[in-house]
PDBQT receptor file of N, H, CA, C and O in Angstrom, charges set to zero:
ATOM      1  N   MET A   1     -17.265 -11.852  22.612  1.00  0.00    +0.000 N 
ATOM      2  CA  MET A   1     -16.032 -11.136  22.917  1.00  0.00    +0.000 C 
ATOM      3  C   MET A   1     -15.144 -11.037  21.677  1.00  0.00    +0.000 C 
ATOM      4  O   MET A   1     -14.594  -9.976  21.381  1.00  0.00    +0.000 OA
ATOM      5  N   LYS A   2     -15.011 -12.131  20.971  1.00  0.00    +0.000 N 
ATOM      6  H   LYS A   2     -15.458 -12.993  21.212  1.00  0.00    +0.000 HD
ATOM      7  CA  LYS A   2     -14.112 -12.148  19.821  1.00  0.00    +0.000 C 
ATOM      8  C   LYS A   2     -14.626 -11.220  18.710  1.00  0.00    +0.000 C 
ATOM      9  O   LYS A   2     -13.844 -10.505  18.084  1.00  0.00    +0.000 OA
ATOM     10  N   ILE A   3     -15.925 -11.235  18.475  1.00  0.00    +0.000 N 
ATOM     11  H   ILE A   3     -16.561 -11.816  18.984  1.00  0.00    +0.000 HD
ATOM     12  CA  ILE A   3     -16.499 -10.371  17.440  1.00  0.00    +0.000 C 
ATOM     13  C   ILE A   3     -16.318  -8.914  17.824  1.00  0.00    +0.000 C 
ATOM     14  O   ILE A   3     -16.032  -8.072  16.973  1.00  0.00    +0.000 OA
ATOM     15  N   ARG A   4     -16.482  -8.622  19.090  1.00  0.00    +0.000 N 
ATOM     16  H   ARG A   4     -16.714  -9.306  19.781  1.00  0.00    +0.000 HD
ATOM     17  CA  ARG A   4     -16.300  -7.252  19.567  1.00  0.00    +0.000 C 
ATOM     18  C   ARG A   4     -14.870  -6.780  19.313  1.00  0.00    +0.000 C 
ATOM     19  O   ARG A   4     -14.659  -5.639  18.902  1.00  0.00    +0.000 OA
ATOM     20  N   ARG A   5     -13.899  -7.637  19.552  1.00  0.00    +0.000 N 
ATOM     21  H   ARG A   5     -14.070  -8.564  19.886  1.00  0.00    +0.000 HD
ATOM     22  CA  ARG A   5     -12.492  -7.293  19.340  1.00  0.00    +0.000 C 
ATOM     23  C   ARG A   5     -12.193  -7.094  17.851  1.00  0.00    +0.000 C 
ATOM     24  O   ARG A   5     -11.444  -6.192  17.476  1.00  0.00    +0.000 OA
ATOM     25  N   ILE A   6     -12.785  -7.942  17.011  1.00  0.00    +0.000 N 
ATOM     26  H   ILE A   6     -13.394  -8.674  17.316  1.00  0.00    +0.000 HD
ATOM     27  CA  ILE A   6     -12.582  -7.818  15.564  1.00  0.00    +0.000 C 
ATOM     28  C   ILE A   6     -13.156  -6.494  15.060  1.00  0.00    +0.000 C 
ATOM     29  O   ILE A   6     -12.515  -5.793  14.278  1.00  0.00    +0.000 OA
ATOM     30  N   LEU A   7     -14.353  -6.160  15.508  1.00  0.00    +0.000 N 
ATOM     31  H   LEU A   7     -14.873  -6.730  16.144  1.00  0.00    +0.000 HD
ATOM     32  CA  LEU A   7     -14.960  -4.893  15.082  1.00  0.00    +0.000 C 
ATOM     33  C   LEU A   7     -14.155  -3.693  15.570  1.00  0.00    +0.000 C 
ATOM     34  O   LEU A   7     -14.003  -2.704  14.853  1.00  0.00    +0.000 OA
ATOM     35  N   LYS A   8     -13.651  -3.788  16.770  1.00  0.00    +0.000 N 
ATOM     36  H   LYS A   8     -13.775  -4.592  17.352  1.00  0.00    +0.000 HD
ATOM     37  CA  LYS A   8     -12.835  -2.698  17.304  1.00  0.00    +0.000 C 
ATOM     38  C   LYS A   8     -11.561  -2.525  16.478  1.00  0.00    +0.000 C 
ATOM     39  O   LYS A   8     -11.156  -1.400  16.185  1.00  0.00    +0.000 OA
ATOM     40  N   ASN A   9     -10.931  -3.641  16.102  1.00  0.00    +0.000 N 
ATOM     41  H   ASN A   9     -11.260  -4.554  16.340  1.00  0.00    +0.000 HD
ATOM     42  CA  ASN A   9      -9.721  -3.575  15.279  1.00  0.00    +0.000 C 
ATOM     43  C   ASN A   9     -10.012  -3.011  13.893  1.00  0.00    +0.000 C 
ATOM     44  O   ASN A   9      -9.190  -2.285  13.334  1.00  0.00    +0.000 OA
ATOM     45  N   LEU A  10     -11.174  -3.339  13.335  1.00  0.00    +0.000 N 
ATOM     46  H   LEU A  10     -11.842  -3.929  13.789  1.00  0.00    +0.000 HD
ATOM     47  CA  LEU A  10     -11.537  -2.805  12.024  1.00  0.00    +0.000 C 
ATOM     48  C   LEU A  10     -11.722  -1.291  12.063  1.00  0.00    +0.000 C 
ATOM     49  O   LEU A  10     -11.349  -0.586  11.126  1.00  0.00    +0.000 OA
ATOM     50  N   LEU A  11     -12.294  -0.805  13.140  1.00  0.00    +0.000 N 
ATOM     51  H   LEU A  11     -12.598  -1.377  13.902  1.00  0.00    +0.000 HD
ATOM     52  CA  LEU A  11     -12.492   0.635  13.268  1.00  0.00    +0.000 C 
ATOM     53  C   LEU A  11     -11.179   1.381  13.469  1.00  0.00    +0.000 C 
ATOM     54  O   LEU A  11     -11.030   2.515  13.014  1.00  0.00    +0.000 OA
ATOM     55  N   ILE A  12     -10.244   0.757  14.137  1.00  0.00    +0.000 N 
ATOM     56  H   ILE A  12     -10.365  -0.164  14.506  1.00  0.00    +0.000 HD
ATOM     57  CA  ILE A  12      -8.957   1.394  14.416  1.00  0.00    +0.000 C 
ATOM     58  C   ILE A  12      -8.016   1.293  13.221  1.00  0.00    +0.000 C 
ATOM     59  O   ILE A  12      -7.224   2.205  12.980  1.00  0.00    +0.000 OA
ATOM     60  N   GLU A  13      -8.094   0.192  12.470  1.00  0.00    +0.000 N 
ATOM     61  H   GLU A  13      -8.737  -0.548  12.666  1.00  0.00    +0.000 HD
ATOM     62  CA  GLU A  13      -7.169  -0.067  11.357  1.00  0.00    +0.000 C 
ATOM     63  C   GLU A  13      -7.340   0.996  10.273  1.00  0.00    +0.000 C 
ATOM     64  O   GLU A  13      -8.459   1.254   9.830  1.00  0.00    +0.000 OA
ATOM     65  N   ASP A  14      -6.241   1.611   9.846  1.00  0.00    +0.000 N 
ATOM     66  H   ASP A  14      -5.332   1.402  10.206  1.00  0.00    +0.000 HD
ATOM     67  CA  ASP A  14      -6.301   2.622   8.794  1.00  0.00    +0.000 C 
ATOM     68  C   ASP A  14      -5.175   2.477   7.784  1.00  0.00    +0.000 C 
ATOM     69  O   ASP A  14      -4.815   3.457   7.132  1.00  0.00    +0.000 OA
ATOM     70  N   SER A  15      -4.613   1.295   7.636  1.00  0.00    +0.000 N 
ATOM     71  H   SER A  15      -4.905   0.499   8.166  1.00  0.00    +0.000 HD
ATOM     72  CA  SER A  15      -3.489   1.126   6.710  1.00  0.00    +0.000 C 
ATOM     73  C   SER A  15      -3.922   1.265   5.255  1.00  0.00    +0.000 C 
ATOM     74  O   SER A  15      -3.123   1.706   4.430  1.00  0.00    +0.000 OA
ATOM     75  N   GLY A  16      -5.152   0.908   4.912  1.00  0.00    +0.000 N 
ATOM     76  H   GLY A  16      -5.801   0.549   5.583  1.00  0.00    +0.000 HD
ATOM     77  CA  GLY A  16      -5.625   1.051   3.546  1.00  0.00    +0.000 C 
ATOM     78  C   GLY A  16      -5.928   2.490   3.171  1.00  0.00    +0.000 C 
ATOM     79  O   GLY A  16      -6.020   2.822   1.989  1.00  0.00    +0.000 OA
ATOM     80  N   GLN A  17      -6.080   3.329   4.151  1.00  0.00    +0.000 N 
ATOM     81  H   GLN A  17      -6.005   3.060   5.111  1.00  0.00    +0.000 HD
ATOM     82  CA  GLN A  17      -6.410   4.728   3.908  1.00  0.00    +0.000 C 
ATOM     83  C   GLN A  17      -5.288   5.435   3.157  1.00  0.00    +0.000 C 
ATOM     84  O   GLN A  17      -5.567   6.255   2.282  1.00  0.00    +0.000 OA
ATOM     85  N   ASP A  18      -4.047   5.147   3.467  1.00  0.00    +0.000 N 
ATOM     86  H   ASP A  18      -3.820   4.481   4.177  1.00  0.00    +0.000 HD
ATOM     87  CA  ASP A  18      -2.922   5.786   2.794  1.00  0.00    +0.000 C 
ATOM     88  C   ASP A  18      -2.917   5.460   1.314  1.00  0.00    +0.000 C 
ATOM     89  O   ASP A  18      -2.675   6.340   0.488  1.00  0.00    +0.000 OA
ATOM     90  N   LEU A  19      -3.180   4.214   0.967  1.00  0.00    +0.000 N 
ATOM     91  H   LEU A  19      -3.377   3.499   1.638  1.00  0.00    +0.000 HD
ATOM     92  CA  LEU A  19      -3.193   3.800  -0.429  1.00  0.00    +0.000 C 
ATOM     93  C   LEU A  19      -4.263   4.544  -1.213  1.00  0.00    +0.000 C 
ATOM     94  O   LEU A  19      -4.023   4.969  -2.343  1.00  0.00    +0.000 OA
ATOM     95  N   ILE A  20      -5.423   4.702  -0.630  1.00  0.00    +0.000 N 
ATOM     96  H   ILE A  20      -5.618   4.358   0.289  1.00  0.00    +0.000 HD
ATOM     97  CA  ILE A  20      -6.503   5.422  -1.301  1.00  0.00    +0.000 C 
ATOM     98  C   ILE A  20      -6.135   6.888  -1.489  1.00  0.00    +0.000 C 
ATOM     99  O   ILE A  20      -6.415   7.468  -2.538  1.00  0.00    +0.000 OA
ATOM    100  N   GLU A  21      -5.522   7.483  -0.499  1.00  0.00    +0.000 N 
ATOM    101  H   GLU A  21      -5.295   7.012   0.354  1.00  0.00    +0.000 HD
ATOM    102  CA  GLU A  21      -5.121   8.889  -0.611  1.00  0.00    +0.000 C 
ATOM    103  C   GLU A  21      -4.090   9.071  -1.716  1.00  0.00    +0.000 C 
ATOM    104  O   GLU A  21      -4.190  10.017  -2.497  1.00  0.00    +0.000 OA
ATOM    105  N   TYR A  22      -3.102   8.185  -1.796  1.00  0.00    +0.000 N 
ATOM    106  H   TYR A  22      -3.021   7.417  -1.161  1.00  0.00    +0.000 HD
ATOM    107  CA  TYR A  22      -2.102   8.268  -2.855  1.00  0.00    +0.000 C 
ATOM    108  C   TYR A  22      -2.734   8.075  -4.226  1.00  0.00    +0.000 C 
ATOM    109  O   TYR A  22      -2.354   8.748  -5.184  1.00  0.00    +0.000 OA
ATOM    110  N   ALA A  23      -3.683   7.172  -4.327  1.00  0.00    +0.000 N 
ATOM    111  H   ALA A  23      -3.992   6.625  -3.549  1.00  0.00    +0.000 HD
ATOM    112  CA  ALA A  23      -4.357   6.944  -5.601  1.00  0.00    +0.000 C 
ATOM    113  C   ALA A  23      -5.154   8.177  -6.020  1.00  0.00    +0.000 C 
ATOM    114  O   ALA A  23      -5.170   8.531  -7.199  1.00  0.00    +0.000 OA
ATOM    115  N   LEU A  24      -5.808   8.827  -5.074  1.00  0.00    +0.000 N 
ATOM    116  H   LEU A  24      -5.795   8.539  -4.117  1.00  0.00    +0.000 HD
ATOM    117  CA  LEU A  24      -6.562  10.043  -5.395  1.00  0.00    +0.000 C 
ATOM    118  C   LEU A  24      -5.640  11.176  -5.837  1.00  0.00    +0.000 C 
ATOM    119  O   LEU A  24      -5.968  11.918  -6.763  1.00  0.00    +0.000 OA
ATOM    120  N   VAL A  25      -4.502  11.311  -5.188  1.00  0.00    +0.000 N 
ATOM    121  H   VAL A  25      -4.235  10.709  -4.436  1.00  0.00    +0.000 HD
ATOM    122  CA  VAL A  25      -3.540  12.352  -5.576  1.00  0.00    +0.000 C 
ATOM    123  C   VAL A  25      -3.003  12.059  -6.973  1.00  0.00    +0.000 C 
ATOM    124  O   VAL A  25      -2.888  12.970  -7.793  1.00  0.00    +0.000 OA
ATOM    125  N   ALA A  26      -2.672  10.800  -7.254  1.00  0.00    +0.000 N 
ATOM    126  H   ALA A  26      -2.765  10.060  -6.588  1.00  0.00    +0.000 HD
ATOM    127  CA  ALA A  26      -2.162  10.431  -8.572  1.00  0.00    +0.000 C 
ATOM    128  C   ALA A  26      -3.213  10.683  -9.651  1.00  0.00    +0.000 C 
ATOM    129  O   ALA A  26      -2.880  11.164 -10.734  1.00  0.00    +0.000 OA
ATOM    130  N   ALA A  27      -4.464  10.367  -9.372  1.00  0.00    +0.000 N 
ATOM    131  H   ALA A  27      -4.734   9.977  -8.492  1.00  0.00    +0.000 HD
ATOM    132  CA  ALA A  27      -5.537  10.608 -10.338  1.00  0.00    +0.000 C 
ATOM    133  C   ALA A  27      -5.716  12.105 -10.582  1.00  0.00    +0.000 C 
ATOM    134  O   ALA A  27      -5.916  12.524 -11.722  1.00  0.00    +0.000 OA
ATOM    135  N   PHE A  28      -5.647  12.902  -9.539  1.00  0.00    +0.000 N 
ATOM    136  H   PHE A  28      -5.485  12.561  -8.613  1.00  0.00    +0.000 HD
ATOM    137  CA  PHE A  28      -5.777  14.356  -9.688  1.00  0.00    +0.000 C 
ATOM    138  C   PHE A  28      -4.633  14.920 -10.530  1.00  0.00    +0.000 C 
ATOM    139  O   PHE A  28      -4.855  15.772 -11.391  1.00  0.00    +0.000 OA
ATOM    140  N   LEU A  29      -3.416  14.448 -10.284  1.00  0.00    +0.000 N 
ATOM    141  H   LEU A  29      -3.236  13.756  -9.585  1.00  0.00    +0.000 HD
ATOM    142  CA  LEU A  29      -2.276  14.918 -11.073  1.00  0.00    +0.000 C 
ATOM    143  C   LEU A  29      -2.398  14.513 -12.531  1.00  0.00    +0.000 C 
ATOM    144  O   LEU A  29      -2.074  15.300 -13.421  1.00  0.00    +0.000 OA
ATOM    145  N   ALA A  30      -2.859  13.302 -12.787  1.00  0.00    +0.000 N 
ATOM    146  H   ALA A  30      -3.122  12.662 -12.064  1.00  0.00    +0.000 HD
ATOM    147  CA  ALA A  30      -3.030  12.840 -14.165  1.00  0.00    +0.000 C 
ATOM    148  C   ALA A  30      -4.082  13.678 -14.892  1.00  0.00    +0.000 C 
ATOM    149  O   ALA A  30      -3.873  14.084 -16.035  1.00  0.00    +0.000 OA
ATOM    150  N   LEU A  31      -5.202  13.935 -14.234  1.00  0.00    +0.000 N 
ATOM    151  H   LEU A  31      -5.371  13.606 -13.305  1.00  0.00    +0.000 HD
ATOM    152  CA  LEU A  31      -6.238  14.761 -14.863  1.00  0.00    +0.000 C 
ATOM    153  C   LEU A  31      -5.754  16.186 -15.106  1.00  0.00    +0.000 C 
ATOM    154  O   LEU A  31      -6.084  16.791 -16.126  1.00  0.00    +0.000 OA
ATOM    155  N   SER A  32      -4.981  16.714 -14.184  1.00  0.00    +0.000 N 
ATOM    156  H   SER A  32      -4.713  16.222 -13.355  1.00  0.00    +0.000 HD
ATOM    157  CA  SER A  32      -4.434  18.062 -14.358  1.00  0.00    +0.000 C 
ATOM    158  C   SER A  32      -3.473  18.108 -15.528  1.00  0.00    +0.000 C 
ATOM    159  O   SER A  32      -3.483  19.059 -16.310  1.00  0.00    +0.000 OA
ATOM    160  N   ALA A  33      -2.645  17.089 -15.650  1.00  0.00    +0.000 N 
ATOM    161  H   ALA A  33      -2.636  16.317 -15.014  1.00  0.00    +0.000 HD
ATOM    162  CA  ALA A  33      -1.685  17.050 -16.756  1.00  0.00    +0.000 C 
ATOM    163  C   ALA A  33      -2.402  16.963 -18.099  1.00  0.00    +0.000 C 
ATOM    164  O   ALA A  33      -2.015  17.644 -19.049  1.00  0.00    +0.000 OA
ATOM    165  N   VAL A  34      -3.429  16.144 -18.190  1.00  0.00    +0.000 N 
ATOM    166  H   VAL A  34      -3.743  15.590 -17.419  1.00  0.00    +0.000 HD
ATOM    167  CA  VAL A  34      -4.186  16.017 -19.439  1.00  0.00    +0.000 C 
ATOM    168  C   VAL A  34      -4.876  17.329 -19.769  1.00  0.00    +0.000 C 
ATOM    169  O   VAL A  34      -4.877  17.756 -20.924  1.00  0.00    +0.000 OA
ATOM    170  N   ALA A  35      -5.459  17.967 -18.776  1.00  0.00    +0.000 N 
ATOM    171  H   ALA A  35      -5.459  17.620 -17.838  1.00  0.00    +0.000 HD
ATOM    172  CA  ALA A  35      -6.149  19.234 -19.013  1.00  0.00    +0.000 C 
ATOM    173  C   ALA A  35      -5.172  20.334 -19.430  1.00  0.00    +0.000 C 
ATOM    174  O   ALA A  35      -5.528  21.199 -20.231  1.00  0.00    +0.000 OA
ATOM    175  N   ALA A  36      -3.968  20.315 -18.909  1.00  0.00    +0.000 N 
ATOM    176  H   ALA A  36      -3.679  19.612 -18.258  1.00  0.00    +0.000 HD
ATOM    177  CA  ALA A  36      -2.979  21.337 -19.246  1.00  0.00    +0.000 C 
ATOM    178  C   ALA A  36      -2.367  21.094 -20.622  1.00  0.00    +0.000 C 
ATOM    179  O   ALA A  36      -1.922  22.040 -21.271  1.00  0.00    +0.000 OA
ATOM    180  N   MET A  37      -2.336  19.855 -21.072  1.00  0.00    +0.000 N 
ATOM    181  H   MET A  37      -2.698  19.086 -20.545  1.00  0.00    +0.000 HD
ATOM    182  CA  MET A  37      -1.682  19.543 -22.350  1.00  0.00    +0.000 C 
ATOM    183  C   MET A  37      -2.559  19.849 -23.555  1.00  0.00    +0.000 C 
ATOM    184  O   MET A  37      -2.026  20.049 -24.647  1.00  0.00    +0.000 OA
ATOM    185  N   ALA A  38      -3.863  19.894 -23.410  1.00  0.00    +0.000 N 
ATOM    186  H   ALA A  38      -4.296  19.731 -22.523  1.00  0.00    +0.000 HD
ATOM    187  CA  ALA A  38      -4.754  20.130 -24.546  1.00  0.00    +0.000 C 
ATOM    188  C   ALA A  38      -4.466  21.474 -25.228  1.00  0.00    +0.000 C 
ATOM    189  O   ALA A  38      -4.282  21.491 -26.445  1.00  0.00    +0.000 OA
ATOM    190  N   PRO A  39      -4.421  22.582 -24.513  1.00  0.00    +0.000 N 
ATOM    191  CA  PRO A  39      -4.122  23.855 -25.187  1.00  0.00    +0.000 C 
ATOM    192  C   PRO A  39      -2.703  23.897 -25.767  1.00  0.00    +0.000 C 
ATOM    193  O   PRO A  39      -2.477  24.487 -26.823  1.00  0.00    +0.000 OA
ATOM    194  N   ILE A  40      -1.768  23.277 -25.080  1.00  0.00    +0.000 N 
ATOM    195  H   ILE A  40      -1.951  22.798 -24.222  1.00  0.00    +0.000 HD
ATOM    196  CA  ILE A  40      -0.388  23.258 -25.565  1.00  0.00    +0.000 C 
ATOM    197  C   ILE A  40      -0.294  22.457 -26.854  1.00  0.00    +0.000 C 
ATOM    198  O   ILE A  40       0.434  22.839 -27.770  1.00  0.00    +0.000 OA
ATOM    199  N   ALA A  41      -1.024  21.347 -26.931  1.00  0.00    +0.000 N 
ATOM    200  H   ALA A  41      -1.616  21.037 -26.186  1.00  0.00    +0.000 HD
ATOM    201  CA  ALA A  41      -1.006  20.519 -28.140  1.00  0.00    +0.000 C 
ATOM    202  C   ALA A  41      -1.564  21.297 -29.329  1.00  0.00    +0.000 C 
ATOM    203  O   ALA A  41      -1.032  21.198 -30.435  1.00  0.00    +0.000 OA
ATOM    204  N   ASN A  42      -2.618  22.061 -29.117  1.00  0.00    +0.000 N 
ATOM    205  H   ASN A  42      -3.050  22.141 -28.219  1.00  0.00    +0.000 HD
ATOM    206  CA  ASN A  42      -3.188  22.860 -30.207  1.00  0.00    +0.000 C 
ATOM    207  C   ASN A  42      -2.203  23.925 -30.679  1.00  0.00    +0.000 C 
ATOM    208  O   ASN A  42      -2.063  24.147 -31.882  1.00  0.00    +0.000 OA
ATOM    209  N   LYS A  43      -1.530  24.576 -29.758  1.00  0.00    +0.000 N 
ATOM    210  H   LYS A  43      -1.644  24.396 -28.781  1.00  0.00    +0.000 HD
ATOM    211  CA  LYS A  43      -0.568  25.605 -30.132  1.00  0.00    +0.000 C 
ATOM    212  C   LYS A  43       0.606  25.004 -30.899  1.00  0.00    +0.000 C 
ATOM    213  O   LYS A  43       1.064  25.577 -31.888  1.00  0.00    +0.000 OA
ATOM    214  N   MET A  44       1.091  23.854 -30.447  1.00  0.00    +0.000 N 
ATOM    215  H   MET A  44       0.719  23.389 -29.644  1.00  0.00    +0.000 HD
ATOM    216  CA  MET A  44       2.208  23.203 -31.136  1.00  0.00    +0.000 C 
ATOM    217  C   MET A  44       1.794  22.744 -32.532  1.00  0.00    +0.000 C 
ATOM    218  O   MET A  44       2.561  22.879 -33.486  1.00  0.00    +0.000 OA
ATOM    219  N   SER A  45       0.592  22.207 -32.650  1.00  0.00    +0.000 N 
ATOM    220  H   SER A  45      -0.030  22.097 -31.875  1.00  0.00    +0.000 HD
ATOM    221  CA  SER A  45       0.096  21.773 -33.951  1.00  0.00    +0.000 C 
ATOM    222  C   SER A  45       0.009  22.949 -34.917  1.00  0.00    +0.000 C 
ATOM    223  O   SER A  45       0.417  22.835 -36.072  1.00  0.00    +0.000 OA
ATOM    224  N   ASN A  46      -0.514  24.063 -34.455  1.00  0.00    +0.000 N 
ATOM    225  H   ASN A  46      -0.845  24.155 -33.516  1.00  0.00    +0.000 HD
ATOM    226  CA  ASN A  46      -0.595  25.260 -35.308  1.00  0.00    +0.000 C 
ATOM    227  C   ASN A  46       0.789  25.751 -35.712  1.00  0.00    +0.000 C 
ATOM    228  O   ASN A  46       0.999  26.175 -36.849  1.00  0.00    +0.000 OA
ATOM    229  N   GLU A  47       1.721  25.692 -34.783  1.00  0.00    +0.000 N 
ATOM    230  H   GLU A  47       1.550  25.347 -33.859  1.00  0.00    +0.000 HD
ATOM    231  CA  GLU A  47       3.086  26.148 -35.084  1.00  0.00    +0.000 C 
ATOM    232  C   GLU A  47       3.747  25.258 -36.134  1.00  0.00    +0.000 C 
ATOM    233  O   GLU A  47       4.369  25.760 -37.070  1.00  0.00    +0.000 OA
ATOM    234  N   PHE A  48       3.616  23.945 -35.984  1.00  0.00    +0.000 N 
ATOM    235  H   PHE A  48       3.111  23.537 -35.223  1.00  0.00    +0.000 HD
ATOM    236  CA  PHE A  48       4.200  23.029 -36.962  1.00  0.00    +0.000 C 
ATOM    237  C   PHE A  48       3.513  23.149 -38.319  1.00  0.00    +0.000 C 
ATOM    238  O   PHE A  48       4.173  23.034 -39.352  1.00  0.00    +0.000 OA
ATOM    239  N   ASN A  49       2.217  23.375 -38.334  1.00  0.00    +0.000 N 
ATOM    240  H   ASN A  49       1.682  23.468 -37.495  1.00  0.00    +0.000 HD
ATOM    241  CA  ASN A  49       1.518  23.585 -39.610  1.00  0.00    +0.000 C 
ATOM    242  C   ASN A  49       2.013  24.848 -40.289  1.00  0.00    +0.000 C 
ATOM    243  O   ASN A  49       2.198  24.873 -41.506  1.00  0.00    +0.000 OA
ATOM    244  N   GLY A  50       2.230  25.897 -39.505  1.00  0.00    +0.000 N 
ATOM    245  H   GLY A  50       2.080  25.876 -38.516  1.00  0.00    +0.000 HD
ATOM    246  CA  GLY A  50       2.756  27.137 -40.083  1.00  0.00    +0.000 C 
ATOM    247  C   GLY A  50       4.146  26.945 -40.651  1.00  0.00    +0.000 C 
ATOM    248  O   GLY A  50       4.456  27.479 -41.716  1.00  0.00    +0.000 OA
ATOM    249  N   ILE A  51       4.988  26.194 -39.963  1.00  0.00    +0.000 N 
ATOM    250  H   ILE A  51       4.736  25.760 -39.098  1.00  0.00    +0.000 HD
ATOM    251  CA  ILE A  51       6.349  25.924 -40.465  1.00  0.00    +0.000 C 
ATOM    252  C   ILE A  51       6.270  25.075 -41.731  1.00  0.00    +0.000 C 
ATOM    253  O   ILE A  51       6.988  25.332 -42.697  1.00  0.00    +0.000 OA
ATOM    254  N   GLY A  52       5.394  24.061 -41.728  1.00  0.00    +0.000 N 
ATOM    255  H   GLY A  52       4.811  23.853 -40.943  1.00  0.00    +0.000 HD
ATOM    256  CA  GLY A  52       5.247  23.213 -42.899  1.00  0.00    +0.000 C 
ATOM    257  C   GLY A  52       4.737  23.990 -44.102  1.00  0.00    +0.000 C 
ATOM    258  O   GLY A  52       5.184  23.746 -45.223  1.00  0.00    +0.000 OA
ATOM    259  N   ASN A  53       3.820  24.911 -43.897  1.00  0.00    +0.000 N 
ATOM    260  H   ASN A  53       3.457  25.109 -42.986  1.00  0.00    +0.000 HD
ATOM    261  CA  ASN A  53       3.288  25.712 -44.992  1.00  0.00    +0.000 C 
ATOM    262  C   ASN A  53       4.331  26.677 -45.551  1.00  0.00    +0.000 C 
ATOM    263  O   ASN A  53       4.339  26.959 -46.749  1.00  0.00    +0.000 OA
ATOM    264  N   SER A  54       5.201  27.176 -44.695  1.00  0.00    +0.000 N 
ATOM    265  H   SER A  54       5.195  26.947 -43.722  1.00  0.00    +0.000 HD
ATOM    266  CA  SER A  54       6.219  28.121 -45.170  1.00  0.00    +0.000 C 
ATOM    267  C   SER A  54       7.331  27.425 -45.943  1.00  0.00    +0.000 C 
ATOM    268  O   SER A  54       8.042  28.064 -46.719  1.00  0.00    +0.000 OA
ATOM    269  N   LEU A  55       7.484  26.125 -45.738  1.00  0.00    +0.000 N 
ATOM    270  H   LEU A  55       6.906  25.606 -45.108  1.00  0.00    +0.000 HD
ATOM    271  CA  LEU A  55       8.504  25.399 -46.490  1.00  0.00    +0.000 C 
ATOM    272  C   LEU A  55       7.969  25.109 -47.867  1.00  0.00    +0.000 C 
ATOM    273  O   LEU A  55       8.662  24.500 -48.683  1.00  0.00    +0.000 OA
TER     274      LEU A  55
């Protein structure tokens, strides 16, 4: 009886699910930010090099 109740509670319990979902969203946002910054970094580097060369 006790094991049956424990297994039933494990199947119903979902408090850890929220933490995993938040972690996945945070990881997706971090990867998106890194992917978006690569082209911007190249453009900024080229712009600063052009300014440095003109000085």
